[in-house]
N, C-alpha and C positions, 0 to 999 in steps of 0.2 A: 504627408500633406498637412499643411497648416489650414485649419478651418476657422478658428476664432482666436483673437488675440485680445487680452485685457492688459491692464497696467503691469501685472506681475505674472501672468500665466498665458500659456498657449494651449489650444485644443488641437491635438494632432492624431494621426493614426498611431496605433500601437506598432512597435518595431521588434524585430527578432532579438535585439540586444536588451530588451526590457525585462527579460525573464527573471534575472536575479532580483532586481528592484521590486518587481511585482510579487514575486514569491515572498520577499521580506514584508511587504505591505499585507498581503493576505494571510501570512502566518503570524502576524502581530496580534496578540490577544485583544488589544484595544480596537483594532480595525475589524477583527473577525467577530467580535461580540454580537453585532446586530446584523450580520450578513448570513447568507445561507449557501456559502460556497461548499461544494461537495468534495472537491479534490484540489489541494493547494500544493501538490508536489511540483517540482520543476518540469517534469514531463507533461503534466496536465496543463500547466501554465503555458508551456511552449506550444502545445496544440491549440490552446485558447487564442494565443496571440496569432498563430498562423491562420486561424479562421477569420480573424478580424483586421488584418493588416491593410486590407483594401476597402474597408467600410467607407461609405460616402455620407458625411454628416447631412442630416435633414432629408435623406432619401426616404423612400417608403419601405425600405428593407425592415423586416420585423424585428431583428435583433442586431444592435450595433454597439460597439465598445470602443472607447477612445482614451488616449493618454492625456493627462494634465501635466504640462511641463513648465518648468521655469525657463526664462529666456536662454539659459546656457544648455538647455536640453535635459536637465535632470528630471526624472519622473517624480512628480509630486502627488500623483493619485490617478484615479481612473473614473471615467464617466460611462454609465450605461444608459442607453437610449433605446426604448422599445416602442415601435409603432404598432398599435393594436387596432387594425382596421375594423374588426368586429365591434369593438367598444368605442370607436371614434375618439381614440385618445393616444397620447404619447405618454409613456411612463419613464420617468427619470430616476436614476440612482447615482450616487457619488460616494467615493471612498477617497479620503485624503490621507497621505502618509503622516505618521505621527509628528515628524519634524515641522509639518506645515499646518497642523490642526490648531484651532482656536486663534487664528490670525486673520480671518476673513477671506481666505483663499476659496473656500467652498462657495461662500456668498458671491464673491467676485465672478467666478466662472459660471455658477448657476444663473446669475442675473443675465449674463450675456447669452447663455444657452436658451433661457426662457424667452428673451427678446427675439432671438433669431428664429426659434420654433414658432412663436406667435406670428411673426412676420410671414413666414413661409406657409404655415398651416393654421390660419386663423379659425378654421372650422373644427379643429380638434381641441379637446380638453387636454390639459397638461396635468399629469398625475404623479404623486409620489407615495410610495408605500413605506411606512415608517414604524419600526418596532415600538411597542408601547413604552419601553424603558429607555429609549434613545432620546432623552430630553434635549440634548444639543441640536439634533436634527429636527425635532418638533419645532423648536424655537426658530431655527434657520428657515424652514419652509414657511412658517407663519410670517416671518420678516420679509420673505420674497413675495408675499401676497397670496399664498395658498391658504385655503380654508379647509377645516376638517369636515369631511363628508360623513364618515362613520368609522367604527372599528369593526374589522372583519375577523372574527374568531377563526375562520377557516384558514387564514394565512398569518394570523398572529400579528396583524399590523393595522395601524390607522391608515385610512385613505385620505390624502390631502389633495385638493384639486384647485386649479385655476380654470374656470369655465371657458368654453369656446367663445370666441368673439361673437357678438350679436349682429 
């Protein structure tokens, strides 16, 4: 299902045919450096995709994962979306395939995701957890309007936030 469309990307459900491309992304050292994936084997990725093929964007399901695709359907990355009712926030994460990094793709899709999330759930903060050494992501989320709330030693990440609408 197509949830969002930008000039160069589409946000869709993950598909069973995405396994090889997602394994390549997750096993790439540049992509894995700041992530905490526990198992990047094809079987684990297959199971992960199977759990998330029917996710509904902006629903209140606690854990959601989506594909970032080019208009021809090529997997360009993935978006993680966590609805945290206890903390009254949505936590976003993004991974972009190496061929699409440093070209504005993450900014383009996250801008659309933040706009859609803010419109649907204005009462929720939008949060990103960013590894202290991930300078490109720190700059990206600042450019998107997130502000640093704190550094959490317990998770080894900066917490960046867009406050709930007033």
